[in-house]
C-alpha positions as CSV (number, residue, x, y, z in Angstrom):
1,M,88.6,117.9,93.4
2,F,87.9,117.2,89.7
3,H,85.1,115.0,90.6
4,Y,83.5,117.8,92.7
5,K,84.0,120.3,89.9
6,K,82.1,117.9,87.5
7,E,79.5,117.3,89.9
8,F,78.9,121.0,90.3
9,C,78.8,121.5,86.6
10,V,76.2,118.7,86.2
11,K,73.9,120.1,88.9
12,F,74.1,123.6,87.5
13,R,74.6,122.8,83.8
14,D,72.1,125.5,82.7
15,F,74.2,128.2,84.3
16,T,77.9,127.0,84.1
17,T,80.5,126.6,81.4
18,F,83.3,124.0,81.8
19,V,86.5,124.7,79.8
20,C,89.7,122.7,80.0
21,E,92.8,124.5,78.8
22,D,96.5,123.3,78.6
23,D,99.6,124.5,76.9
24,K,101.6,121.6,75.6
25,H,105.5,121.1,75.4
26,S,107.5,123.9,74.0
27,V,108.7,123.5,70.4
28,K,112.1,125.0,69.4
29,V,112.0,126.7,66.0
30,G,115.2,127.4,63.9
31,E,115.9,130.3,61.7
32,P,115.7,130.2,57.8
33,S,118.7,128.1,56.5
34,F,119.6,127.1,60.1
35,P,117.9,124.0,61.0
36,V,117.7,122.9,64.6
37,S,118.2,119.4,66.0
38,A,115.0,117.7,67.0
39,V,116.7,116.1,70.1
40,E,118.3,117.6,73.1
41,R,122.0,117.8,73.6
42,W,123.9,114.5,74.1
43,K,121.3,112.4,72.6
44,R,122.1,109.9,69.9
45,V,120.8,110.5,66.3
46,A,120.8,108.1,63.4
47,V,122.7,109.5,60.4
48,G,123.8,107.7,57.2
49,L,127.5,106.6,57.1
50,S,128.4,109.1,54.3
51,Q,126.4,112.0,55.8
52,T,127.3,114.6,58.4
53,L,124.9,116.0,61.0
54,E,125.0,119.7,60.5
55,V,122.3,121.3,62.6
56,G,122.1,124.0,65.3
57,D,122.2,123.1,68.9
58,Y,118.9,122.6,70.6
59,D,119.7,125.1,73.4
60,S,120.7,127.9,71.0
61,T,117.4,128.7,69.5
62,K,115.9,132.3,69.7
63,F,112.4,131.3,69.0
64,S,110.0,128.7,70.4
65,L,106.3,128.0,70.1
66,S,103.8,126.3,72.5
67,P,100.6,124.7,71.1
68,S,97.7,125.6,73.3
69,V,94.6,123.4,73.5
70,S,91.2,124.4,74.7
71,L,88.2,122.1,75.1
72,D,84.8,123.7,75.6
73,V,83.1,120.7,77.3
74,D,79.5,119.7,76.5
75,I,78.4,119.2,80.1
76,P,76.5,115.8,80.3
77,E,73.1,115.4,82.0
78,H,74.5,112.9,84.5
79,I,77.8,112.6,86.3
80,E,78.4,109.2,84.7
81,G,78.4,110.9,81.3
82,S,81.6,111.8,79.4
83,F,83.3,115.1,79.9
84,Y,85.5,114.6,76.7
85,Y,83.0,116.0,74.1
86,G,82.8,119.5,73.0
87,Q,84.5,122.1,70.8
88,V,88.3,122.0,70.6
89,H,90.4,124.9,69.7
90,I,94.2,124.6,69.0
91,G,96.4,127.6,68.9
92,L,100.1,128.5,68.8
93,K,101.7,131.0,71.1
94,E,105.1,132.5,71.0
95,N,106.7,131.9,74.4
96,V,108.4,135.4,74.9
97,F,105.6,137.6,74.0
98,E,102.7,135.5,74.9
99,P,103.7,133.6,78.1
100,S,101.2,131.0,79.5
101,S,99.3,131.9,82.7
102,A,95.8,131.5,84.0
103,L,95.0,135.1,83.5
104,R,96.0,134.9,79.9
105,H,93.7,131.9,79.4
106,A,90.9,133.7,81.1
107,A,91.5,136.8,79.0
108,E,91.5,134.7,75.8
109,L,88.2,132.8,76.6
110,P,85.8,135.4,75.1
111,L,87.9,135.4,71.8
112,L,87.8,131.6,71.8
113,R,84.1,131.6,72.3
114,K,83.7,134.0,69.4
115,Q,85.8,131.9,67.1
116,L,83.9,128.7,68.0
117,S,80.5,130.3,67.4
118,C,81.4,131.2,63.8
């Protein structure tokens, strides 16, 4: 299917826009003076012999962020060209109030275009 999408974009490159968007892995964020472990529960962590690991549980965080990556592709003139060139935008989304969905990405696209043109 991706090959057909690329072929369509090359054929109608003067009338189309090709944007790739993806939200990456959710990152847990601790509160001030309450650090969070970088690994999930029951995983081993290297700690010095005279030190104590005193961090919050990975599953007990109240806040998490997701990096969101958008690539506005420069459509090549031929199908053999690379679809990995273009403008990249990276943003952070808070998972509770800004959940990821195709509709959210479509709604944010005009704002992204405005930021990339500046």
